[in-house]
Each structure stands twice: as structure tokens, then as C-alpha cells.
N, C-alpha and C positions, 0 to 999 in steps of 0.2 A: 504493500500500500504506500501511496505517496504521503510524504510529510509536507507541511506548508512550505518548507524551504525548497521543495522540488517543483512547485507549481509555477506556471507562467503567470506573470502579473502584468497589469492589474487583474484581479479576479474577485468575484463575489464569494464571500465565505460565510457559511452559516454554522453556528454552534448548535448542533442537533439537540443536545441536552436542554439548553435554555429554550429552544424553539418548542419542544414538546411540553416543557413546564408552562410556558405561556399559553399554549393550546389547551392544556388541561385546566388551567385556572379559568379561562374564558368559558370553556365548555361546561364547567360546573356552575358558573354564574348565569350563563345564557345557554341552556341546553337545547339541542334539537333545532326546531324551526324558530325559536326565539332569537336566534342569531342568523343573519343573512350575510355571510362573509363577503367582503368586497374584493373582487378579483383584481381590481386596479392595483392593489397593494402588492400582490405576488405574481400575477400574470403567468401562472404555471398550472397546467392541467394535472401534474403530479400532486401538487399541494392541494388542489381541489379534491382529488381522490382521497387524500389523507383526511381532510376535513369531513368528507362524506362518511368515512369510516367512524368518525366521532359523532355522527348523527346529524350533521349540518348538510342537508340535501338541497337547500335553496341557496342560490347565489345572486350576488349583485354585481353588475358590470357597468363600466364606464364607456366601453366601445363595442361596436358590433363585432369586431374581430374577436374580442374576448368571448362573446356569446357563441360565435361560430366554432371556436376552438373547444369550448366546453361541450358543445353538442357532439362534435367530432370524437371527443374522448368519452362520450356516453353519459355526460352529466346534463340531462335535459328535463329533470322533473319540474323545476320552477326557477326560471331565470328572469331577473328584473334588469332592464336597461334603465338605470337611474340617471338618465341624462336625456335631454330633449334631442330629438332628431327630426330633420326635415325630409329624410329619405329612409324609410323602413323597408324598402323593397327586398333587401337581402335577408330579411327576417321571415318573410312570407313562406318560403319553401321549407324553412326549419319548422315553422308552426304546422305546415301541411304534413310534415313527416313525424309529427308527434311530440315536438318540443313545446313545453308550456313557456311562453315568453310574454312578459308584461312590460309595457313601456310607460315611462313617466311623461305626462303631458302638462303643458301650462298655457296653451293658446289654441285657437281654432286651427292654426296652421299645423301644429304638431299633432292634433287630433286627426286631421285629414290625412296627414302623412302615415299615421299608424293604421288607419282604416284602409287606405289605398295600398299599403304595403303588405296587408294580409295578417296584421296583428289583431287579436281578438279581445285582449284585456289591457286595461290601463289603470294607472294610479294618477289622481289629480295632484300635481306637484304644487305645494303651497309655500309661499315665501314667509319664513318665520323669523326673518331678521338679517340673513346673509344676503348682501347685495349681489345675487347671482341669479340662477333660474328660480322659477316658482311664480305662480300667479298671486295676485292680491286676493285675500279671502273674499272680498266683495264679488269676485268673478267666479267663485267656486260653483255656485248653483248654475250659472249660465253655461259654464264649460261642461259640467256634468250632464246637463240636458243636451248639449250639442253632441257630446260623445255618444250618448244613448241613441240619438237620432241617426248617427252614423254606424249603428249596429255594434258598438263596443260595450263590453261588460266593464263596469267600474268596480275594481276590487277594493278600493279605499283611497287613502291619501298618503302622501309622502311630504316630508319637510326636513330639511337638513340644517341643524344648528351649528354649522361649521365655524362660525365666527366666535363660538364660545368654547371650543375644544381645549384651548391652551391657557385658560384663566387659571393661574396657579392656586389661588385660594379656593379650596373645594366648596366651602359654604357659599361663596359668591357665585361660583360656577353653577352649583345646584340651583340657586335662586333664579339665575338668569335662564337656565335651561327650562325650569318650570314655567317662567313667563313666556318663553318661546313656544312651549308645548301647549299652552292655553290657546294659542292661535290655531294650532293643528287640531286640538280637541274640538274647537268650535267648527272648524272646517269639516271634520269627520261627521259631526252631527248633521251637517248640510248634505254631504256627499254620500255617506253610508258606506257599507262594505265591511269586510272582515279585517282588512289590513291597515295598520298605522305604521308606516316604515320611516325610521328616522335614526339619528344617533351615529356614533362612531366610537373609536377607541377611547377618546377623552371623556365620553359621557355614558359609557356602556352600563355603569352601575348607578347612575343618578337619573337617567331618563326612564321614569316609571310609566309613562304613557304609551310608548311605542310597543307594538306587539312583536316587532322584530328590530334588531339593531344592525346597522350596516357598518360593521367594523372589519378592518383587515390589518392595519399597522401593528396591532397588538402582538402579532406573531413574531415581529422583528424588532419593533421600537426604533427610535432614533434619538439624537441628542435633544431635539425639541420636545418630544413627548417625555423624555427622561426628566425634564424639569418640573413636571407636575406629579401629583400624588396618584400613582397607579401601581398595581401589583405586578406589572410585567417588567422584564429585563431586556436589555439590548442583546440580541442574538446575531445581528448581521454586521459584517465589516467588509470593507474593500481591502484586500491584501495587496500590498505594494512593496517593491524591493527598493532598497537604498542604492542609488546608482552613482552618487557623488557625495563626498564629505569635505567640507572646508573647516578644518579644526581650528585654524587660527582665528577665523571669524565666527566660529561656533554655530555652524548650521550643517544640516544634511538635506539631501534632495532625494525624494522617492519618485517612482515612475507612474504615479496616478494623479490625475488632475480633474478638471471640470468635465472632461469627456467620459469619465467613469464614476462621477459623483454628482448627485443632485445638490445644487448649491443655492437654491432659491430661498432656503431658510438659514443660510450662512455656511461657514466653513465646517469641515469635519473636525473631529477631535482625535487625539492620539494619547495613549497612556504614557505617562512619565515624560510628557513633552508638550510643546505648543505648536500649533499649525500656523505658519506665517502666510506665505504667498501660495495661492493655488492658480496655476495656469493650465493650458490645454492638457499637457501630459506630465506635469510636474507638481509636486507639493513640497514646499520648503519647511523643514522641521527645525525648531529651536529647543534647547533645553528649557526646563521650567525655571522660573525666576529663582535665583539663589544657587543654581547648579552651575558649577564652574567648568564642566566638561561636556563634550558631545559624546553620548553613549553609543550612538549608532556607528556601525562600520559598513563599508561597501558590501552589498550582498545580503544584508539583514532584511528580514521580512517584517514590515510594520503593518498593523491593523488599524485602518482609519475608520472611525465610526461616523456614518453619514448624518447630516442634520435633517434630511428628508428621505425616508426610505423608498417611497413609491417611485419617484423619478430615477433614483439610484438603481433600483432593480431593473427598470425599463431600459437601461443603458447596456445591459449585459445579456448574453445569449444563454448563460447557464449559471447555476448556483452550486458551489462545492460544499458538501456537507461534511463537517469535521467532528470527530470525537477523539479526545485526548491527543490532539495534534496531528491526527491522520485523516486523510480524505477517505471516507467510507462510502459515499454515494455522490452522484452527480445528477442534479435535476435540471432538465431543460426549462428555460423561460420561453415558452412556446406561444404565448398569447399576446405578444407585442404587436405593434402596428395598429391600424384602425379599420 
């Protein structure tokens, strides 16, 4: 078996022990269909299969390619496209072949696209405070009637409180989530249906309204999520080799940069050091304050913890699963693209 020192870098590395610990914690808190894992976080049909074995048979997707890949891999029981689309034509054949696919809608245009594309079921997407997709609650009744006139079944409502995920004070986070979910509750009274779909890793244990939580990052975590009070640990790193050392000026350079790391929430972190410059293919590492020496040598493998796990994973074709420093499995990240 390969050790980390033997792999080509940059490479996505998963600590399997921590991964399964995170999975079990969430599965105990949100068993079965009360969790709708978000595929955008992991983009791997292998991981979808693992989640299914833990009882999570419904999935949430951000792209049509994710849905196509899930269906190809045999995961077609209940898939939600939690994103508005103006062209659902690729979904129609999947529905015709037995896949249950629901699409989020927030306008007449997205309802028409769903109906013309061959989709049979929708959720009315409600804006609960995040300035992104979702209709105003005042439009919920109109859109519900419009969808029914186009032959669509309304399963319920969706609302994403993404603007509240990273509030560090849990009491404040809980209070604001409850306020946002009051909007979704009122919309559900108007729309009806069995589903109230909401939430994410940051609110999985405080969103008490949702019948299903759309979480995915909990499997891996990242430096941004690590700052708030959650029971999950960071299991994902980008392995990078030190390719240059300037001991006189006290820095080292590794061969991973913005092309292998999601940087929208900031730079990655590294144990026993400080990340300085991140460029296309390089990350400059400095000793921690008060340390007089550069500990890294040319050829050393360093593990960079990403600040945002979703785009980091989407940059890589595979994930190397590690136990006790050895690569024991390799999982394809096969649900990329759109």
C-alpha cells in the first residue's frame, strides 16, 4: 500500500476514521429520510452509496449532472434539484425511466421549465432571508396554483437559511434560524404537502421545523465550519509536497495552490505553520510566530486544510482514503460538471 509520501501531489486526502465518525454522528441525529445529503459537497457516487447504506436514500443536488450520475449509479429513489433551472429537458427521460426527481421552483418560468421538461413534482422555493433564489411568501399561493394548472404535484416547500450557517454564537444562530423558519412554516400552511426541506451542516441540530435537512459538508468540514460549535471534525486535506525551502528567509513552498483549493472563504490552514501566499500552483508556508526555524524540508508532504470544502472537492478527479498513513481506497469524484 502507498504511504502519503508516495503519492503524486496535489491530491485530495480523506481521513477515513474521522469521515465515518462524522457520518455516524449525523446519522444518529438525523436518521433515514430526515437527512437529504447534499451531493454538491462530495460529488461522488461512491459516497452516495455509503450514505445509502446508512439509511439516507434521498439526495439533494445542485446540478443536473449530479442527478444524472446518481441515477446512472442506481440511486434514483428520491432526488431533489435544489436549484432553479430554466431547462429541465435532461431530466424528463430519467423520470420516464423510473427516477423520482423533484425540482425547486420560484417563478412561473421555472414552473414551465419543469413541466415542459417532463418533471412531475416540485417544491415551492421560499426566500427566508438569503438574498439568492426563492420567491417572496406573498407569491407562494399564486405559484402553487400555477404549478397545479401545469399538471405538477407540489410536495411542499423549500427554504435555505444559508446566511445564518456561520453565526458563531449558537443561541443567536438558533434564534435567527427560528425567525427564518417562521416564514417557511407560514408558506407551508399556504402550499401544503409533506415536505419542508431546509437547513445545512450549520443548522442541522437547531432547525426543528424542517422534515429533512440538506447537509453535506459535515462529512468533511473545513476551516470555516470548524469555527462554530459543531460535533464534526475536519477529515479532508489537500496533500502537497514541499518543492522549495528558503531557510535564510524562513519560508517553504509547496506545490498546491488556488487550482487545487477552494479559496472563496480564505486561505487554507496548515498544522504547526502559517499559510502566506497562495498562487496558481504554489503555497508559501511560514513558521508560526515565535518559531525561529523552518521545519519543512524539500520533499515533505504537508496537509492543507481547505477553508471551503465543496469547491475544493470539485477541483479534483479522485479522493485518496487514508488510514494510519496508508492509502487504502481511492474514490472517484465522478459527479463534477453541470
